VOGU-3710 file (C-alpha; in Angstrom, 3 decimals, decimal comma):
1> mldrdeeyhd> -111,259/-18,148/63,717  -114,276/-20,409/63,933  -116,723/-20,303/66,794  -117,316/-23,837/68,046  -119,519/-24,262/71,095  -120,057/-28,031/70,972  -118,041/-30,330/73,183  -117,474/-33,997/72,489  -115,874/-36,572/74,729  -115,906/-39,684/72,545
11> lvslvrakar> -115,523/-40,487/68,847  -119,003/-42,000/68,460  -120,860/-38,924/69,712  -118,668/-36,806/67,435  -119,301/-38,714/64,199  -123,055/-39,026/64,820  -123,541/-35,339/65,661  -121,433/-34,162/62,735  -123,291/-36,424/60,285  -126,583/-34,831/61,366
21> kngdrvalrf> -125,118/-31,344/61,090  -123,053/-31,583/57,885  -124,739/-34,294/55,830  -123,130/-34,621/52,391  -120,301/-32,168/52,996  -116,940/-33,856/52,357  -115,352/-34,881/55,630  -112,328/-36,896/54,499  -110,673/-36,870/51,078  -108,265/-39,531/49,824
31> egrslsyral> -106,829/-40,215/46,406  -109,677/-41,774/44,450  -112,291/-41,621/47,206  -113,992/-39,136/49,490  -116,270/-39,686/52,476  -119,013/-37,253/53,388  -119,937/-36,744/57,012  -123,080/-38,806/56,437  -121,176/-41,593/54,634  -118,530/-41,756/57,351
41> dresdrlasg> -121,251/-42,374/59,942  -123,325/-44,723/57,771  -120,475/-46,847/56,427  -118,781/-47,133/59,813  -122,180/-48,283/61,162  -122,294/-51,015/58,517  -118,746/-52,016/59,343  -119,495/-52,019/63,085  -122,390/-54,368/62,397  -120,074/-56,734/60,532
51> ldaagiragd> -117,487/-56,582/63,294  -120,232/-57,429/65,797  -121,235/-60,444/63,732  -117,571/-61,467/63,554  -117,351/-61,476/67,350  -115,545/-58,179/68,028  -116,635/-57,052/71,475  -116,104/-54,076/73,768  -112,489/-53,890/74,894  -111,143/-56,047/72,052
61> rvaallfnta> -108,074/-54,728/70,292  -107,867/-54,762/66,513  -104,484/-54,197/64,901  -104,248/-52,343/61,598  -101,497/-52,310/58,997  -103,004/-49,730/56,667  -101,882/-46,873/54,464  -103,746/-43,561/54,133  -106,961/-44,804/52,526  -110,632/-44,500/53,441
71> dfpllwfala> -110,485/-47,929/55,093  -108,514/-46,444/57,989  -111,122/-43,968/59,305  -113,969/-46,412/58,621  -112,259/-49,019/60,795  -111,347/-46,392/63,399  -114,929/-45,183/63,915  -116,470/-48,638/63,535  -114,300/-49,937/66,363  -115,285/-46,952/68,507
81> krravlvpln> -118,922/-47,898/67,924  -118,121/-51,375/69,229  -116,206/-49,820/72,163  -113,233/-51,731/70,783  -109,682/-50,384/70,491  -107,722/-49,555/67,338  -104,025/-50,487/67,334  -102,551/-48,873/64,201  -99,047/-50,156/63,454  -96,280/-48,529/61,470
91> tglkgeilry> -96,520/-49,759/57,877  -92,741/-49,972/57,685  -92,469/-52,636/60,387  -91,286/-56,152/59,667  -89,411/-58,993/61,311  -88,990/-59,137/65,063  -90,303/-55,627/65,743  -93,557/-56,318/63,902  -93,891/-59,674/65,655  -93,247/-58,040/69,036
101> eladcspaal> -95,879/-55,309/68,636  -98,524/-57,727/67,360  -97,843/-60,141/70,204  -97,663/-57,342/72,785  -101,096/-55,899/72,004  -102,774/-59,361/71,791  -105,222/-58,320/69,089  -108,521/-60,052/68,480  -108,073/-59,364/64,767  -105,847/-57,789/62,126
111> vidprlweay> -106,828/-55,622/59,153  -104,030/-55,437/56,590  -103,215/-53,860/53,252  -102,178/-56,570/50,744  -99,016/-54,602/49,971  -97,879/-55,381/53,530  -98,718/-59,076/53,486  -95,139/-60,043/52,597  -93,906/-58,621/55,918  -96,683/-60,286/57,919
121> aplraglglr> -96,779/-63,712/56,247  -93,626/-65,170/57,918  -95,027/-64,274/61,350  -98,563/-65,487/60,773  -98,330/-69,050/62,056  -96,497/-68,064/65,231  -98,992/-65,331/66,107  -102,087/-67,402/65,415  -104,562/-64,524/65,116  -108,133/-65,810/64,992
131> rewvveapga> -109,442/-63,159/62,585  -107,760/-61,420/59,652  -109,166/-59,228/56,898  -107,415/-57,753/53,883  -108,431/-54,450/52,271  -108,518/-53,734/48,546  -105,497/-51,971/47,068  -105,093/-50,970/43,416  -102,251/-52,816/41,721  -101,463/-55,043/44,719
141> tapiaadvpr> -99,840/-58,263/43,503  -98,615/-59,907/46,713  -100,071/-63,401/47,207  -102,585/-63,535/50,066  -103,530/-66,700/51,897  -106,745/-68,135/50,472  -108,419/-68,280/53,886  -108,225/-64,512/54,518  -111,566/-62,769/53,808  -111,893/-59,336/52,244
151> faellsdrap> -112,470/-56,368/54,529  -115,404/-55,209/52,389  -117,251/-58,436/53,224  -117,703/-57,124/56,778  -120,104/-54,397/55,602  -123,544/-55,356/56,820  -126,971/-53,753/57,008  -127,986/-55,987/59,908  -128,889/-54,023/63,008  -125,963/-54,537/65,400
161> nepppprpsd> -126,079/-55,260/69,084  -124,857/-51,743/69,760  -123,257/-50,953/73,120  -123,661/-47,512/74,724  -121,231/-44,789/73,563  -117,723/-45,002/75,000  -116,947/-43,215/78,219  -114,296/-40,454/78,039  -111,911/-42,727/79,944  -112,362/-45,712/77,618
171> paailytsgt> -109,341/-46,477/75,415  -109,845/-45,433/71,796  -106,446/-46,540/70,542  -103,079/-47,935/71,493  -100,237/-46,112/69,756  -96,746/-47,568/69,925  -93,873/-45,293/70,851  -90,235/-46,257/70,595  -88,462/-47,048/73,844  -84,945/-45,846/74,510
181> tgppkgaiip> -83,584/-48,779/76,492  -86,107/-51,465/75,696  -88,797/-52,558/73,265  -91,574/-50,200/72,048  -94,327/-49,249/74,468  -98,038/-49,099/73,657  -99,503/-45,811/74,878  -103,179/-46,214/75,805  -105,082/-43,224/74,399  -108,516/-42,512/75,937
191> heqtlttpae> -111,374/-41,043/73,918  -111,143/-37,763/75,824  -107,528/-37,265/74,741  -108,260/-37,926/71,072  -110,636/-34,957/71,026  -109,058/-32,567/73,537  -105,927/-31,926/71,506  -107,760/-31,327/68,187  -110,099/-28,872/69,907  -107,098/-26,905/71,174
201> igrrsrlatd> -105,310/-27,107/67,807  -108,396/-25,727/66,102  -108,350/-22,658/68,309  -104,759/-21,846/67,329  -104,742/-22,823/63,657  -106,254/-19,767/61,923  -109,215/-21,831/60,705  -112,041/-20,440/58,566  -115,231/-21,915/57,134  -113,470/-22,821/53,864
211> svlftalply> -110,404/-24,443/55,465  -109,116/-27,759/54,117  -106,493/-29,522/56,253  -104,006/-31,580/54,224  -101,264/-33,986/55,280  -99,007/-36,602/53,738  -98,165/-37,988/57,180  -99,416/-41,523/57,968  -102,672/-42,068/59,828  -101,011/-44,587/62,145
221> hcnaqemtal> -99,377/-41,561/63,832  -101,220/-39,290/66,240  -100,185/-36,305/64,090  -102,402/-37,167/61,109  -105,160/-38,483/63,362  -105,438/-35,502/65,676  -103,939/-32,533/63,842  -105,648/-33,232/60,522  -108,571/-35,713/60,684  -110,114/-34,872/64,049
231> tallndltaa> -109,344/-31,157/63,946  -111,249/-31,001/60,647  -114,187/-33,072/61,906  -114,541/-31,067/65,111  -114,678/-27,844/63,116  -117,003/-29,061/60,315  -114,215/-28,887/57,730  -112,544/-31,232/55,236  -109,385/-33,245/55,870  -107,361/-34,436/52,869
241> fderfhastf> -104,641/-37,084/52,760  -101,899/-38,224/50,429  -100,709/-41,804/50,826  -97,110/-40,703/51,259  -94,957/-37,589/51,122  -93,612/-36,598/47,680  -91,427/-33,507/47,923  -91,309/-32,836/44,173  -95,109/-32,675/43,830  -96,205/-31,695/47,333
251> wetaaamgat> -97,497/-28,226/46,509  -99,252/-29,437/43,362  -101,039/-32,127/45,392  -101,930/-29,596/48,081  -103,417/-27,349/45,389  -105,400/-30,224/43,867  -106,780/-31,072/47,307  -107,786/-27,438/47,896  -105,572/-27,305/50,993  -105,456/-24,197/53,151
261> hvsllismin> -103,509/-25,836/55,988  -100,685/-28,371/55,833  -98,878/-30,328/58,536  -95,107/-30,678/58,200  -92,203/-32,190/60,137  -88,664/-30,831/60,096  -87,378/-33,303/57,502  -90,259/-32,371/55,175  -89,626/-28,671/55,697  -85,943/-29,006/54,824
271> vlfkqpekat> -86,550/-31,234/51,796  -89,228/-28,900/50,450  -86,962/-25,885/50,963  -84,112/-27,599/49,069  -86,284/-28,337/46,028  -85,558/-26,205/42,950  -87,721/-23,107/42,954  -90,690/-23,261/40,564  -93,933/-21,432/39,832  -96,052/-23,880/41,818
281> drthsvrtal> -94,287/-22,829/45,013  -97,068/-20,246/45,349  -99,860/-21,449/43,041  -101,751/-23,045/45,886  -104,207/-21,902/48,528  -102,180/-22,914/51,604  -102,266/-20,149/54,193  -100,892/-21,923/57,264  -98,255/-24,597/57,856  -98,471/-26,364/61,208
291> tagttksvwp> -94,883/-27,425/61,768  -92,675/-29,236/64,243  -88,961/-28,518/64,121  -88,675/-25,427/61,932  -85,301/-23,821/62,604  -85,094/-20,106/63,231  -82,809/-19,646/60,218  -85,189/-21,324/57,727  -88,498/-20,104/59,161  -88,799/-16,586/57,567
301> dferrfglti> -87,411/-17,680/54,192  -89,779/-20,668/54,048  -92,736/-18,371/54,703  -91,665/-15,899/52,010  -90,957/-18,548/49,373  -94,172/-20,526/49,804  -96,475/-17,641/50,740  -97,787/-18,918/54,054  -97,530/-18,505/57,830  -95,788/-21,047/60,027
311> velygmtecg> -97,400/-21,986/63,331  -94,772/-23,983/65,208  -95,763/-26,516/67,861  -94,536/-29,395/70,014  -96,090/-32,606/71,239  -95,750/-36,332/71,739  -98,077/-39,316/71,720  -98,399/-39,592/75,491  -99,440/-36,014/76,190  -101,277/-35,145/72,998
321> cttlmnppta> -99,783/-34,792/69,554  -99,720/-31,078/70,339  -98,925/-29,898/73,836  -97,366/-26,486/73,192  -98,188/-24,247/70,234  -97,656/-20,674/69,151  -100,672/-18,412/69,668  -101,861/-17,408/66,177  -101,768/-13,681/66,910  -98,478/-13,697/68,829
331> irvgsigtpl> -96,099/-16,064/67,020  -92,442/-15,983/68,060  -89,988/-17,205/65,442  -87,827/-19,985/66,902  -90,248/-20,875/69,695  -92,479/-23,953/69,984  -95,048/-21,743/71,692  -96,932/-21,805/74,952  -98,871/-24,625/76,672  -102,327/-25,427/75,357
341> gfveadvvdd> -105,227/-24,925/77,729  -105,571/-28,548/78,848  -101,994/-28,888/80,081  -99,711/-27,432/82,726  -95,991/-27,333/81,866  -92,699/-26,576/83,581  -88,943/-26,868/83,042  -87,073/-28,727/85,786  -83,587/-29,872/86,735  -82,507/-33,468/87,414
351> ddrpvppgtr> -84,071/-33,258/90,883  -87,419/-32,106/89,420  -87,006/-28,580/90,771  -88,153/-25,746/88,476  -85,351/-23,772/86,831  -85,456/-20,011/86,153  -86,255/-18,534/82,722  -83,476/-19,042/80,177  -82,039/-22,088/81,982  -82,016/-25,454/80,261
361> gelvvrprap> -84,028/-28,221/81,889  -86,379/-31,074/81,099  -89,907/-30,298/79,975  -92,525/-31,856/82,268  -96,282/-31,673/81,764  -99,492/-32,733/83,477  -103,186/-32,434/82,560  -105,605/-29,874/83,892  -108,627/-32,091/83,137  -109,280/-35,849/83,417
371> ftmfsgylgk> -108,244/-38,279/80,669  -106,665/-35,616/78,454  -103,342/-37,467/78,434  -102,502/-41,127/77,943  -103,707/-43,662/80,499  -100,448/-45,584/80,751  -98,278/-48,024/78,834  -99,927/-51,312/77,918  -98,659/-54,090/80,193  -95,805/-51,928/81,530
381> pektvegwrn> -96,916/-50,355/84,811  -93,321/-49,766/85,899  -92,688/-47,661/82,774  -95,873/-45,711/83,431  -94,769/-44,924/86,991  -91,286/-44,020/85,782  -92,697/-41,582/83,225  -94,970/-39,935/85,806  -92,332/-39,294/88,470  -93,472/-36,774/91,093
391> lwfhtgdymt> -96,873/-36,504/89,381  -95,426/-34,887/86,246  -94,977/-36,645/82,924  -91,299/-36,391/81,963  -90,952/-35,795/78,227  -87,223/-36,516/78,030  -86,692/-33,284/76,074  -84,499/-30,370/77,135  -86,125/-26,935/76,858  -85,706/-23,359/77,919
401> rdadgyyyfv> -88,528/-20,946/78,699  -88,445/-17,175/78,440  -89,935/-14,695/80,873  -93,155/-14,493/78,830  -93,814/-18,235/79,009  -92,682/-19,202/75,492  -90,759/-22,472/75,245  -87,719/-23,286/73,074  -86,587/-26,782/72,172  -82,918/-27,509/72,939
411> drkkdvirrr> -82,219/-31,241/72,616  -83,430/-34,701/73,585  -82,513/-36,033/76,974  -83,476/-39,536/75,902  -81,510/-41,731/73,546  -84,396/-41,929/71,082  -83,397/-41,145/67,494  -85,643/-38,901/65,411  -85,369/-39,763/61,700  -87,677/-38,349/59,009
421> genlapydve> -90,512/-37,948/61,461  -90,085/-41,413/63,001  -89,002/-41,982/66,595  -86,845/-45,083/66,759  -85,059/-46,744/69,628  -81,373/-47,710/69,356  -82,352/-50,908/71,167  -84,412/-52,093/68,171  -81,545/-51,673/65,704  -78,959/-53,076/68,115
431> svlnrhpavf> -81,022/-56,180/68,829  -81,031/-57,010/65,106  -77,361/-56,228/64,514  -76,364/-58,298/67,527  -78,012/-61,360/65,999  -75,510/-61,376/63,132  -73,074/-64,234/63,846  -70,012/-62,015/63,337  -71,183/-59,252/65,690  -70,167/-59,302/69,346
441> esvvvgvpsp> -71,908/-56,070/70,316  -73,254/-52,905/68,729  -74,256/-49,426/69,806  -76,516/-47,234/67,689  -76,688/-43,440/67,900  -78,290/-40,574/66,061  -76,034/-38,230/64,091  -77,016/-34,923/62,468  -78,617/-35,277/59,049  -78,289/-32,683/56,285
451> lgeedvkafv> -82,080/-32,974/55,899  -82,681/-32,111/59,547  -83,306/-34,370/62,526  -80,923/-37,355/62,513  -79,521/-40,296/60,592  -78,764/-43,664/62,173  -75,174/-44,708/62,825  -74,072/-48,086/64,153  -70,811/-48,810/65,973  -69,958/-52,499/65,722
461> qlqpgatasp> -67,547/-54,669/67,716  -66,978/-57,984/65,949  -66,578/-61,384/67,559  -62,918/-62,333/68,192  -61,512/-63,641/64,915  -64,704/-62,908/62,959  -64,944/-60,819/59,819  -67,861/-59,032/58,197  -67,951/-56,344/55,543  -69,981/-53,142/55,905
471> relfafcadh> -71,976/-54,198/52,847  -72,872/-57,495/54,527  -74,061/-55,810/57,715  -76,042/-53,148/55,865  -77,757/-55,877/53,850  -78,483/-57,866/57,016  -80,145/-54,830/58,560  -82,154/-54,165/55,395  -83,455/-57,746/55,507  -84,529/-57,594/59,157
481> lpffmvpryl> -85,424/-53,966/59,928  -88,001/-51,462/58,717  -86,509/-49,214/56,048  -86,366/-46,183/58,344  -84,292/-48,059/60,952  -81,582/-49,314/58,610  -78,344/-47,478/59,559  -77,034/-44,885/57,141  -73,521/-45,121/58,616  -71,431/-47,899/60,147
491> efveeipkta> -68,102/-47,852/61,963  -66,112/-50,754/63,400  -64,578/-50,371/66,861  -62,202/-52,660/68,709  -64,206/-52,392/71,918  -67,441/-50,758/73,012  -66,628/-48,283/75,824  -68,401/-49,115/79,098  -69,122/-47,537/82,450  -68,044/-49,144/85,715
501> nqksqryvlr> -71,371/-51,015/85,843  -70,934/-52,188/82,240  -73,399/-49,862/80,543  -72,419/-48,770/77,057  -71,130/-45,194/76,946  -73,251/-44,048/74,058  -72,175/-40,442/74,383  -68,498/-41,392/74,005  -69,213/-43,055/70,691  -71,473/-40,250/69,548
511> drkggteydr> -68,600/-37,791/70,041  -65,951/-40,124/68,587  -63,712/-38,647/65,873  -61,231/-40,112/63,435  -62,704/-43,553/62,802  -63,398/-45,066/59,388  -67,049/-44,489/58,628  -68,929/-46,375/55,902  -71,882/-44,663/54,232  -74,588/-47,039/53,027
521> ealgiavrkp> -75,770/-44,662/50,321  -72,223/-44,102/49,057  -71,898/-47,881/48,757  -75,016/-47,923/46,611  -77,099/-50,008/49,030  -80,732/-48,995/48,813  -83,516/-49,948/51,206  -86,949/-50,769/49,864  -89,955/-48,927/51,232  -93,283/-50,799/51,400
//
């Protein structure tokens, strides 16, 4: 374990102090480019100067459609130096969902990877953003509008009109989370939260002075931001990133990056475990896997095969990407651990009364210190109040807790679907399906996936007298939805079951047996990833 006495409450103070302390030590490593601690501070200064000249002011929001490249952290810290707010969007978004999130956050500017321009271009005129910049990307061939300047042109050595460092309560980012009965919500993340969780993770991650934290998860998620990037920076270590997850070469990439710690989700764990065994399963330096969703049955075998220790955890965007985590010297197989120091947790019934050990209830949490959890949902005060009922944040997840205070995940209380590490709302898929002229109504549910987590299944009621083939509806979804939201399965029903007040009975359809189910993959319909 490392001894770390410093405390930081904003990203600017962090990057400046660490540049002075660590100089040319590698802070962040990407394919083809690394940033030292000094370069991260210097180059984000130059970028902040350019953003100042371009009119980006304190409180402005800047949306980002970026993959895991060095441009992401440079923009992130440059915006912090302007006291502006990063809004990183899922790179798989397109169509109405992308339009909605861009319109909802009202950004002053957009920074985009040219490989994602095709998804943005049809929305551009309607959104009317005043400033856009495009980053460089090797091999990118998509046509970009001639009036869009290059991101690198922002770099400036002009002394900026620098505001004071952000306050701990100032928003550092807005991260979108999928709603269950409505559109996505933007969680406002204060500077204090971005650093509180990484500090706690560092204390429970078996870190040493030679640790290298590696992830193939996207930087637009809090997981890669907090569990990898900021945990490394806080502890004077190196964080390494792959642009995307490749199961067949994951351990080879981890070895090439010098990784000692990796961050994995349940779908990644299961895919890696199902790969054919090979020599490189152990020819790496990974000692610890920080995981979310490891099943009790796979856990010991995964550790033995890959020669590492699993540290299981739980979290969500609103209350820190890690809220509960196994203590490194007292790990319990099958448990998601105990609450981290900044949070108080409990398990309650539907009336918010605590339940005894071993009894299923909803996990609720609240902070022990100011601004260590999200500040609310952007433009949705009613959703913020709803989430914080009785002064506890309601996670929507069923848990049990044992007599020693260890928690165990049971199921989701919400309707949100968890697919390959992405939280998606049935509402988003249904709203697209319902726009098809042959569809009267649809209901989307999550069904167990052989890879872990869930796959997406759509139940469709057609308009009276209308016809549509499964192939047609799958293709329609592929044209209008991000790849990870396109249903894997589809089933036609004569009528969507309803409650007395006309709400769809999702659980009835989820438990339905005997219908004719169409499998998109069996039909040979592929979805294209960006």
